[in-house]
N, C-alpha and C positions, 0 to 999 in steps of 0.2 A: 797364834796369840789373838785374843779377842780385842776388838776395838775399844779404846778407852774413851768414855764419855766425860765431858767436863762442862762447867758453866763459866761464863765470863761476865764482867761488868765494865762498861765503858765509863770510867771515873771522870774523864775530862768534862763530859756533858753535865755531870752532877756538880762539879766544881763551878761551872758557868752558872748553874741555877743558884748555887750558894752565893756566888759573887753578886748576882742580881738582887737577891734578898738583902744582902748586906749593903749594897749601894743605895737601895731604897731607904734603909734605916739611916744611912749616912746623910741623906738629904733631909730627913725628918729631924735628925739630931741638931743640925744647924738652925733649922726653922724654929725649933723649940728654944734653942739658946738665944736666938734673936728676940723672940717673944718675951722670954724671961728677963733679958737685959732691959727691954723697954718697960716691962711691968715693974721691975724692981729698981729702975733708974741706975743701972750699973753698966760698966763696959762689957762688951762681948768677950767671952773667953775663947779664943781660937783653938786652944789646946784640947777642947772637948773632941776635936776631930781625930785625935790620936786613936781613940778606942775603935774606930772603924778603919781609919786610914792604914794602919799597920797590917791589919788582917787583909784588907783589900789588895795591898801591894804583894803580900805573900801569895794570895790566891791568883792574882794576875800572872805572876811569874810561873806558877804551877800550871795555869791554863795554857800559857805559851808552850811550855815543855810538853804538856799532855797532848796538845793539838798537833805539834810537830812530830811527836813520837807516834801518834796514831797514823799520820800520813806515811811515815817511813816504815812502820811495821806492816801496814797494808801493802806497800810497794814490795817489800821483801816477800810477803806471803804470796803475792801474785806471781812473782818470779819463780818461787819454789813450785807453785802449781804448774807453771809452764814446763819446768824441768821434769816434774813427775809425769805429766801427761805425755811428754816427748818419749820418756822411757817406756811407759805403758804401751804406747803405739808401736813400739819396736819389740814388745814381748819381754822386756826386762823387768824383773821383779825386785831385785835388791836395790836398796837406796844407793844413789851415787854419792861421790864426794861433794858434788855441788849441792845436792839436797841436804846433806848433813851440814854443810857450811851455812846454807840459808837458815836452817833450824838454830844453829849455834848463834849466828849473828842476830836473828830475831830475838832470841833469849837475852842477849847482851843489850839490845836496844830497849827492850821492855823492862829490864831490871837494873841497868847501870845508870844511876842518876847523874845530874850535873849538866849545866848549860854548855860548858866547854866540850865535854865528852859528846854531847848531842851534835854540836857543830862539826866535830871531827867525823862522826858517823855519816852526816850528810855529804861531806866531801868525799868520803870513801865510797859510798854506795851510789850517789847521784852526781858526783863531780860538781857539786854546787856549794859554794862558800856563802853561808848565810850572811856573814859580815860584809863580804864584797857586794852581795845583792842589795843589802840595806844601804851601804855607803854610797853605791852608785845612784840610788834613788834619792837619798837625802842623808848626808853625814849626821845630821841631828837625830835621825831615826836609829841609826846604829848605836849612837851614844846613849840614846834614851833606853834602849833595850839592855845595853850593857849596865847602865846605872840601876835599872830596875832589878836586875839579878844581884847586883852588889848590895842593894838595900835589902833585898829578900834574905841574903845570906847573913846580914847583920841582925835584922829584925826577928827572923825565925828562931834564933837561939835565945831570945828573951833576956839578953844581957844589956849592960849599960852602953850608951853611945857617948863618946867623949869628943869634944871639939875644942882645941886651944883658943883662947881669947884673942891671940894674935899669931900671925904666921911664924913658924919655927924653921930655921935654916938647917942645913945638913950637919952642922956642928952639934946639933941637939938630937941627932937621930937615935941615940941610946936612951933617950928619955921616953917615958911611957906615953905622954900625949902625942909625941911625934909619930909613933906607929899608927895611932888613930888618924892623924892628919893625912898620912900617906894613903891610908885605906879609903878615906872618905873625901879626899880632895876633889877628885873628878866629879863625884856626885854633888858636892857642895857648889862647885862652879856651875854645873849644869842647872841645878835647881835655882840658883841665883839669877841665871840668864832669863828664866821664864817667870819667876815669882819675886825676884828683886830684893828679897830680904838678905841681910848680911850673914846670918847664921843658919845652919842646917835645921836647927830645932824649929825655928819660925817657918821655914819653907816646908818642913814635914807637916806642920800644922795647917798649911793652906788648904782651905776647903776644896779647891778645884784640882788639887794635885793628883788624887787617884784617877779622876776622869781624864786628865792629861795623859797618863800612862795607858789608859784603856784605849784612847784614840790612836796612840802610837802602835798599840797592839793590833788594832784593826788595819792600820796601814801595812804592818808586817804581813798579815794573812792575806791582804789584797795582793801583795807582791808574790806570795807563795802560790796563790790561786792562778795568777797570770803565768808564773814560771812552769807550774805543772798543770797543763791545760785539761788533763783528763784524770782528775783525782778519783780514787776508789770511793764507793758509795758512803761508807762510814765516815771517811775523811770529809766528804762533801758536806755532810750534816754538821760536823763540828765546825768547819770553816764558816758555814752559813750562820750557825748560832752566834759565833763571835762577831761576824761582820754586821749582823742585823740587830745586835743588842745595843740599845741606847742607855747610857749610864743613868741610874736613878729611876728607871722605869721597870715594869714587869717585862719578862721575856714575851716575844710575840706568841700569839695563840698557836698551839700545836707542838710546842717544845715541852 
């Protein structure tokens, strides 16, 4: 059978570039709003931040998943290459069960989405719990990444967000707003801790909110880089892009 040629595209790096472009626009949007508020003698409308914030949060979560999947897929690929070379050196030509396993697992990692699934795959292949790694460093970091993915799941579907005007107890759990309360409660508490507003809508409108989650993302990849001290080359580039990018600015030259 002839060798099959194929082409690939590293989408995570493209998402980082898109994030950088959007973050620059995010900074310009608030500057323009502040200038217009002063010019027309009206209050600043913080909700103009929504138009960039929602997309930035969605991209941020995707970059985390993409970066971590890149690392894991390269690790699997290298292990498969070791197994293949081992068999070649012994004159064996048929694929082993180990080689087939690596190929199947690689396919699963690259095609099965979901933050929880990815964490399971890291435990399975590397015996590393991302949750434990983050929690040990800083409980707020683990919570931040968890909240980011919950917000991504809500925002990416383009549906309404509902928050009750007052806390609802368990006797009201059959009511429609209660289900939203249970889904967003942890996120609302986390955002209030850092941005101090009483409702999630005002906290989502905070101009500094996307940058807050980006800095937490950089902390996560700093942990990953320290945990896996010899990352494969493609992974190194992605981690470097994430760690070196400053919110609201262009990517450093060379990316």
